[in-house]
One Martini backbone bead per residue (centre of mass of N, CA, C, O) as a GRO file, in nm:
protein
   97
    1MET     BB    1  -1.527   2.677   0.357
    2LYS     BB    2  -1.800   2.620   0.173
    3VAL     BB    3  -2.037   2.391   0.125
    4ARG     BB    4  -2.179   2.274  -0.168
    5LEU     BB    5  -2.523   2.218  -0.230
    6GLY     BB    6  -2.763   2.078  -0.370
    7LYS     BB    7  -3.108   2.038  -0.378
    8HIS     BB    8  -3.045   1.719  -0.260
    9GLY     BB    9  -2.756   1.733  -0.087
   10HIS     BB   10  -2.542   1.737  -0.293
   11ARG     BB   11  -2.257   1.769  -0.427
   12VAL     BB   12  -2.078   2.020  -0.595
   13ARG     BB   13  -1.889   2.093  -0.847
   14LEU     BB   14  -1.566   2.224  -0.815
   15PRO     BB   15  -1.308   2.385  -0.852
   16LEU     BB   16  -1.000   2.309  -0.747
   17GLU     BB   17  -0.949   2.596  -0.601
   18LYS     BB   18  -1.219   2.552  -0.403
   19LEU     BB   19  -1.097   2.358  -0.234
   20HIS     BB   20  -1.000   2.219   0.056
   21ARG     BB   21  -0.691   2.290   0.237
   22LEU     BB   22  -0.497   2.160   0.455
   23PRO     BB   23  -0.271   2.284   0.652
   24GLY     BB   24   0.055   2.142   0.620
   25ILE     BB   25  -0.044   1.936   0.395
   26GLY     BB   26   0.096   1.781   0.117
   27ASP     BB   27   0.414   1.746   0.073
   28GLY     BB   28   0.538   1.593  -0.195
   29VAL     BB   29   0.545   1.306  -0.375
   30ASP     BB   30   0.381   1.130  -0.134
   31ALA     BB   31   0.105   1.341  -0.153
   32TYR     BB   32  -0.105   1.101  -0.223
   33ILE     BB   33  -0.440   0.989  -0.294
   34TRP     BB   34  -0.642   0.694  -0.311
   35CYS     BB   35  -0.963   0.611  -0.423
   36ILE     BB   36  -1.174   0.335  -0.399
   37HIS     BB   37  -1.430   0.449  -0.541
   38CYS     BB   38  -1.299   0.627  -0.804
   39GLU     BB   39  -0.980   0.579  -0.864
   40ARG     BB   40  -0.861   0.849  -0.765
   41THR     BB   41  -0.661   1.133  -0.716
   42TYR     BB   42  -0.514   1.330  -0.439
   43PRO     BB   43  -0.413   1.555  -0.236
   44VAL     BB   44  -0.313   1.586   0.057
   45GLY     BB   45  -0.576   1.770   0.225
   46MET     BB   46  -0.793   1.738   0.001
   47VAL     BB   47  -1.129   1.837   0.078
   48TRP     BB   48  -1.450   1.771   0.182
   49LEU     BB   49  -1.653   1.964   0.389
   50MET     BB   50  -1.891   1.870   0.595
   51PRO     BB   51  -2.134   1.972   0.810
   52ASP     BB   52  -2.065   1.701   1.002
   53GLY     BB   53  -1.723   1.680   0.951
   54ARG     BB   54  -1.670   1.530   0.713
   55GLN     BB   55  -1.424   1.382   0.497
   56MET     BB   56  -1.406   1.404   0.147
   57CYS     BB   57  -1.376   1.344  -0.150
   58PRO     BB   58  -1.311   1.595  -0.397
   59TYR     BB   59  -1.506   1.451  -0.577
   60GLY     BB   60  -1.836   1.523  -0.661
   61ASP     BB   61  -1.900   1.200  -0.766
   62CYS     BB   62  -1.804   1.109  -0.475
   63ASP     BB   63  -1.848   0.895  -0.159
   64GLY     BB   64  -1.579   0.910  -0.038
   65ASP     BB   65  -1.365   0.894   0.228
   66THR     BB   66  -1.067   0.987   0.424
   67PHE     BB   67  -1.062   0.720   0.608
   68PHE     BB   68  -1.159   0.440   0.454
   69ASP     BB   69  -1.098   0.527   0.119
   70ALA     BB   70  -0.787   0.594   0.174
   71TYR     BB   71  -0.475   0.572  -0.011
   72PRO     BB   72  -0.161   0.563  -0.053
   73TRP     BB   73   0.000   0.592  -0.347
   74GLN     BB   74   0.258   0.426  -0.281
   75LEU     BB   75   0.102   0.168  -0.212
   76VAL     BB   76  -0.029   0.127  -0.487
   77ARG     BB   77   0.243   0.124  -0.646
   78GLY     BB   78   0.362  -0.133  -0.503
   79THR     BB   79   0.145  -0.320  -0.674
   80ASN     BB   80   0.195  -0.099  -0.934
   81PRO     BB   81   0.478   0.016  -1.094
   82GLY     BB   82   0.334   0.141  -1.366
   83LEU     BB   83   0.268   0.377  -1.218
   84PRO     BB   84   0.282   0.689  -1.155
   85GLU     BB   85   0.439   0.889  -0.933
   86VAL     BB   86   0.260   1.126  -1.055
   87PRO     BB   87  -0.052   1.195  -1.054
   88GLU     BB   88  -0.350   1.271  -1.216
   89TRP     BB   89  -0.602   1.471  -1.235
   90GLY     BB   90  -0.897   1.267  -1.292
   91VAL     BB   91  -0.757   0.996  -1.304
   92ALA     BB   92  -0.810   0.665  -1.343
   93TYR     BB   93  -0.682   0.378  -1.125
   94PRO     BB   94  -0.729   0.074  -1.172
   95GLN     BB   95  -0.698  -0.247  -0.967
   96TRP     BB   96  -0.922  -0.407  -1.128
   97ALA     BB   97  -1.044  -0.643  -1.375
   0.00000   0.00000   0.00000
C-alpha cells in the first residue's frame, strides 16, 4: 500500500479499509493495541507504513509509532478493568485524569 502524504508531508486520513494490515498478525480477542499518544485502540498489525520504514499509529491525526507508543490492550485493561474487552475503533480511552 502506498502511504498518502498531504502537501506538507503529513499523513492524510484514509478509510479504515485502506490502512495496511500486516499479514498473519492480530487475530483473537487480545489482538488490540492502545496508543499512548491518541489514547485510541487499533487491531494489532494495522499500521501506517512511512516511506522511511517506520510503522505509525493508524490514526491520521496521531504521531505515535508502533514501537515506543503502543501497549497491548489487555495490559491497559489490567489496570482499568472497567474498560471493554473489545475496544471500539476511534474511541479514546484516557488513562489519566
